[in-house]
C-alpha positions as CSV (number, residue, x, y, z in Angstrom):
1,M,-102.0,-13.8,-17.6
2,S,-100.6,-16.4,-15.4
3,S,-100.6,-20.0,-16.4
4,I,-102.7,-20.9,-13.4
5,L,-105.4,-18.3,-14.3
6,R,-105.2,-19.3,-17.9
7,R,-105.9,-22.9,-17.1
8,A,-108.5,-22.2,-14.5
9,L,-110.5,-20.4,-17.1
10,L,-110.5,-23.4,-19.4
11,G,-113.8,-24.8,-18.0
12,I,-115.6,-21.5,-18.9
13,S,-114.1,-21.5,-22.4
14,L,-115.0,-25.1,-23.1
15,T,-118.6,-24.6,-22.0
16,V,-119.0,-21.5,-24.2
17,M,-117.5,-23.5,-27.1
18,A,-119.8,-26.4,-26.5
19,V,-123.0,-24.3,-26.3
20,S,-121.9,-22.5,-29.5
21,A,-121.4,-25.8,-31.3
22,V,-124.8,-27.1,-30.3
23,I,-126.5,-24.0,-31.6
24,A,-124.4,-23.8,-34.8
25,A,-125.4,-27.5,-35.5
26,Q,-129.1,-26.7,-35.9
27,P,-130.5,-26.3,-39.4
28,V,-130.9,-22.8,-40.8
29,G,-134.1,-21.2,-39.6
30,Q,-134.4,-23.4,-36.5
31,R,-133.7,-22.6,-32.9
32,L,-133.5,-24.8,-29.8
33,A,-137.0,-25.4,-28.4
34,V,-135.5,-25.2,-24.9
35,A,-132.1,-23.9,-23.9
36,P,-130.1,-26.9,-22.9
37,T,-129.2,-27.7,-19.3
38,I,-125.6,-28.8,-18.8
39,T,-124.5,-31.0,-15.9
40,R,-120.8,-31.4,-15.4
41,S,-118.4,-33.8,-13.7
42,K,-114.6,-33.3,-13.4
43,Y,-111.9,-35.8,-12.4
44,G,-108.1,-35.7,-11.8
45,M,-105.1,-37.7,-10.7
46,A,-103.9,-38.2,-7.2
47,A,-100.3,-38.6,-8.3
48,D,-98.0,-38.3,-11.3
49,T,-98.5,-41.2,-13.7
50,Y,-95.6,-42.8,-15.5
51,L,-95.5,-44.6,-18.8
52,P,-92.9,-47.2,-18.0
53,K,-92.4,-48.7,-21.5
54,V,-91.6,-47.3,-24.9
55,N,-94.2,-47.3,-27.6
56,V,-96.8,-49.1,-25.3
57,V,-100.4,-47.7,-24.9
58,T,-100.9,-47.2,-21.2
59,V,-104.1,-46.5,-19.3
60,L,-103.8,-43.3,-17.3
61,P,-105.7,-43.7,-14.1
62,F,-108.1,-40.9,-13.0
63,D,-108.9,-41.4,-9.3
64,V,-109.8,-38.0,-7.8
65,V,-113.2,-36.3,-7.9
66,R,-112.8,-32.6,-8.6
67,F,-116.5,-32.0,-8.6
68,E,-119.8,-33.7,-9.6
69,E,-122.9,-31.7,-10.3
70,S,-124.9,-34.9,-10.8
71,A,-124.7,-38.6,-10.7
72,D,-124.1,-38.8,-14.5
73,I,-120.6,-40.3,-14.0
74,S,-118.7,-42.2,-11.3
75,L,-115.2,-43.3,-10.8
76,T,-114.3,-47.0,-10.9
77,A,-111.6,-48.7,-8.9
78,D,-109.5,-49.3,-12.1
79,G,-109.1,-45.6,-12.9
80,M,-111.9,-45.5,-15.5
81,M,-115.1,-43.4,-15.4
82,Q,-118.5,-45.2,-15.7
83,V,-121.5,-43.6,-17.4
84,N,-124.6,-43.9,-15.2
85,V,-127.1,-41.9,-17.3
86,D,-127.8,-42.1,-21.0
87,G,-127.3,-38.8,-22.9
88,L,-125.3,-36.5,-25.2
89,Y,-121.9,-35.7,-23.7
90,Y,-118.8,-33.7,-24.4
91,I,-115.6,-35.1,-22.9
92,H,-112.7,-32.7,-22.4
93,L,-109.2,-34.1,-21.6
94,G,-106.3,-32.1,-20.3
95,L,-102.8,-33.6,-19.8
96,D,-99.9,-31.8,-18.2
97,W,-96.9,-33.8,-19.5
98,K,-93.5,-33.3,-17.9
99,G,-91.3,-31.2,-20.2
100,Q,-88.0,-33.1,-19.7
101,A,-84.8,-31.8,-21.1
102,Q,-82.4,-34.3,-22.8
103,T,-85.2,-36.7,-23.6
104,D,-86.9,-37.7,-26.8
105,I,-90.5,-36.7,-26.5
106,D,-90.9,-36.4,-30.2
107,T,-94.1,-38.5,-30.7
108,R,-96.6,-38.6,-27.9
109,M,-100.1,-40.1,-28.3
110,Y,-103.0,-39.5,-26.0
111,G,-106.7,-40.3,-26.4
112,I,-110.2,-40.8,-25.0
113,R,-111.6,-44.4,-25.3
114,R,-114.9,-46.1,-24.6
115,K,-115.5,-49.6,-23.5
116,A,-119.2,-50.4,-24.3
117,A,-121.6,-51.4,-21.6
118,G,-121.5,-55.1,-20.9
119,D,-118.0,-55.7,-22.3
120,P,-116.1,-57.6,-19.5
121,T,-112.6,-57.5,-21.2
122,P,-109.9,-55.2,-20.0
123,P,-109.0,-52.1,-22.1
124,N,-107.7,-53.1,-25.5
125,L,-107.2,-51.9,-29.1
126,K,-110.8,-52.9,-30.1
127,D,-112.3,-50.3,-27.8
128,E,-113.9,-47.3,-29.5
129,R,-111.6,-44.3,-30.0
130,L,-113.7,-41.2,-29.2
131,A,-110.8,-38.9,-29.7
132,S,-107.1,-39.4,-30.2
133,F,-104.1,-37.3,-31.1
134,D,-100.5,-38.0,-32.1
135,H,-98.2,-35.0,-31.7
136,P,-94.6,-34.0,-31.6
137,G,-93.5,-32.8,-28.2
138,S,-90.0,-31.9,-29.0
139,E,-89.1,-28.3,-29.8
140,S,-87.1,-27.3,-32.9
141,P,-83.4,-27.8,-32.8
142,Q,-81.7,-25.2,-30.6
143,I,-78.9,-23.2,-32.2
144,A,-75.5,-22.0,-31.0
145,R,-73.0,-20.0,-33.1
146,Y,-69.5,-18.7,-33.4
147,Q,-68.1,-16.0,-35.7
148,G,-64.5,-14.9,-35.7
149,E,-61.3,-14.3,-37.7
150,W,-59.1,-17.3,-38.6
151,S,-55.9,-17.8,-40.5
152,P,-55.5,-21.5,-41.4
153,G,-52.3,-21.0,-43.4
154,V,-51.2,-23.9,-45.6
155,V,-53.0,-27.2,-45.5
156,P,-50.3,-29.8,-46.5
157,Y,-50.9,-32.7,-48.9
158,R,-52.8,-35.4,-47.0
159,G,-52.6,-33.2,-43.9
160,T,-55.0,-31.2,-41.8
161,V,-55.3,-27.8,-40.1
162,A,-57.7,-27.5,-37.3
163,T,-59.1,-25.1,-34.7
164,D,-61.5,-25.4,-31.7
165,V,-64.0,-22.7,-31.1
166,V,-66.6,-22.2,-28.3
167,V,-70.1,-21.5,-29.4
168,A,-72.7,-19.4,-27.7
169,P,-75.1,-19.5,-26.0
170,S,-73.7,-22.2,-23.7
171,N,-75.5,-25.4,-22.7
172,I,-77.1,-25.9,-26.1
173,V,-74.9,-28.6,-27.7
174,R,-73.0,-31.6,-26.5
175,I,-71.2,-34.5,-28.1
176,G,-73.4,-36.3,-30.6
177,D,-75.1,-33.1,-31.8
178,L,-74.5,-31.5,-35.2
179,A,-72.2,-28.8,-36.5
180,Q,-71.4,-27.0,-39.7
181,A,-68.6,-24.5,-40.6
182,S,-67.5,-22.1,-43.4
183,L,-64.7,-19.7,-44.0
184,S,-65.3,-16.5,-46.0
185,S,-61.9,-16.6,-47.7
186,V,-62.4,-20.1,-49.2
187,T,-63.4,-19.1,-52.7
188,D,-62.4,-20.1,-56.3
189,K,-60.8,-16.6,-56.6
190,N,-58.6,-17.0,-53.6
191,L,-57.7,-20.7,-53.9
192,G,-58.3,-21.6,-57.5
193,V,-61.0,-24.0,-58.7
194,A,-59.0,-27.2,-58.3
195,R,-57.8,-26.4,-54.8
196,N,-61.2,-25.2,-53.7
197,T,-62.8,-28.3,-55.1
198,A,-60.3,-30.6,-53.4
199,L,-60.4,-28.9,-50.0
200,Q,-62.6,-30.7,-47.4
201,I,-64.1,-28.9,-44.5
202,Q,-65.4,-30.8,-41.5
203,A,-67.0,-29.6,-38.2
204,R,-67.8,-31.8,-35.2
205,I,-68.7,-31.2,-31.6
206,V,-65.8,-32.5,-29.4
207,A,-67.1,-31.3,-26.0
208,A,-70.0,-29.4,-24.5
209,D,-70.3,-26.1,-26.4
210,T,-67.0,-26.8,-28.3
211,V,-66.7,-27.3,-32.1
212,R,-63.6,-28.5,-33.9
213,V,-63.2,-27.2,-37.5
214,V,-60.9,-29.3,-39.6
215,F,-59.5,-28.5,-43.1
216,Y,-58.2,-31.5,-45.0
217,N,-56.2,-31.6,-48.3
218,P,-56.4,-35.1,-49.9
219,T,-54.9,-34.4,-53.4
220,I,-52.9,-31.2,-53.8
221,N,-49.2,-32.0,-53.6
222,A,-48.1,-28.4,-53.2
223,G,-50.5,-27.8,-50.4
224,I,-53.4,-25.4,-50.2
225,A,-52.8,-21.9,-48.9
226,I,-55.8,-20.4,-47.3
227,P,-55.9,-16.6,-46.5
228,T,-57.4,-15.1,-43.4
229,G,-61.2,-15.0,-43.4
230,T,-64.3,-15.0,-41.2
231,L,-65.0,-18.4,-39.7
232,N,-68.7,-19.1,-39.2
233,V,-69.8,-22.1,-37.1
234,L,-73.3,-23.3,-36.6
235,A,-74.1,-26.0,-34.0
236,Q,-77.5,-27.4,-33.2
237,S,-79.1,-29.9,-30.9
238,A,-80.3,-33.1,-32.4
239,T,-84.0,-33.4,-31.7
240,L,-83.9,-37.2,-31.3
241,H,-81.7,-36.6,-28.2
242,R,-83.6,-34.0,-26.4
243,G,-87.0,-32.5,-25.9
244,D,-86.9,-29.6,-23.5
245,S,-90.6,-28.7,-23.9
246,S,-91.3,-25.7,-21.7
247,D,-95.1,-26.2,-21.7
248,A,-96.2,-29.7,-22.7
249,W,-99.8,-29.1,-21.7
250,N,-102.3,-30.6,-24.2
251,V,-106.1,-30.4,-24.4
252,L,-108.4,-32.8,-26.4
253,S,-112.2,-32.8,-26.8
254,T,-114.7,-35.2,-28.3
255,P,-117.6,-34.1,-30.5
256,L,-121.1,-34.3,-28.9
257,T,-121.4,-38.0,-28.4
258,Q,-124.2,-40.4,-27.3
259,L,-123.0,-42.3,-24.2
260,N,-125.0,-45.1,-22.6
261,A,-125.4,-46.2,-19.0
262,G,-122.7,-48.8,-18.3
263,D,-120.2,-47.4,-20.8
264,K,-116.7,-46.9,-19.4
265,I,-114.5,-44.1,-20.5
266,Y,-110.8,-44.2,-20.0
267,I,-107.7,-42.3,-21.0
268,V,-104.6,-43.6,-22.7
269,G,-101.1,-42.3,-23.4
270,K,-98.0,-43.4,-25.2
271,N,-94.5,-42.2,-25.8
272,Q,-92.8,-43.4,-29.0
273,G,-89.2,-43.1,-27.9
274,V,-88.6,-42.7,-24.2
275,A,-89.5,-44.9,-21.2
276,N,-90.8,-43.3,-18.0
277,D,-92.3,-40.2,-19.6
278,Y,-95.0,-39.0,-17.3
279,V,-98.1,-36.9,-16.8
280,Q,-98.1,-34.5,-13.9
281,A,-101.1,-34.5,-11.5
282,S,-101.8,-30.8,-11.7
283,P,-105.3,-29.9,-10.4
284,Y,-105.6,-27.2,-13.1
285,S,-104.0,-28.9,-16.1
286,T,-104.6,-32.7,-15.8
287,F,-108.3,-33.5,-15.8
288,V,-111.2,-35.2,-17.6
289,Q,-114.4,-33.2,-17.7
290,F,-117.8,-34.5,-18.8
291,E,-120.6,-32.2,-19.9
292,R,-124.1,-33.8,-20.4
293,F,-126.5,-31.7,-22.5
294,I,-130.2,-32.0,-21.5
295,G,-132.8,-30.7,-23.9
296,A,-130.3,-30.2,-26.7
297,A,-132.7,-31.2,-29.5
298,P,-134.8,-28.7,-31.5
């Protein structure tokens, strides 16, 4: 199924879930006296919205009407949504974050907030959190490897022996990422306990896709003779330096909530580590949808 079709079907899925939740919430043996009527309103963004600062809660403006089945909700000039009719509502939020390579998107927060009717203050931390979620956006470290034969020879006293290897797949690691190395012939049997204990093995990334493996002998005067063995190198991206999320689409919903005329609903977002993270104004993936249930009491 294509991503567009999958996301276009979200409204149907959310409605089925919402009706199921209302029915399931009734006490055992009771049924709804009248099947609930549902009126819906859906809003989106006209343009991509950036979060210019790190670790700052930012209001995400919703300024496009996707559809309105009633006058329950209306957009305000400040990017919020005003409740016009008292009632029980579900609110569904979809945000299509930009999956940006080489950025830290490790801790994003997004949420649905309510400013009570009659409150003249701008959005602030005292407003009610109807739903909120902190989540990691970064993927797991990506791995590149090398395996091949190597004959280090003798590592002299206070000297080094080194080799550079190219790991695969390419374009995974760069300077500042992490590397490890081992050689299958470095054993107590081959070197002796004292020499094997003294030998130090280092691995570091010295260029894109390139790892330098260094053997160092700090204490053995006669040197350390190392036979040919299989060199294994493991290099990985450091998640604090990159995100590369291929599908950073997130959905959040409130429980069935009493909203009152004059309440204002707004959406917030935050990135813990990177400035100018942003939400894409996709008509299918970035939205706020309200569903008011009428006659939802037994």
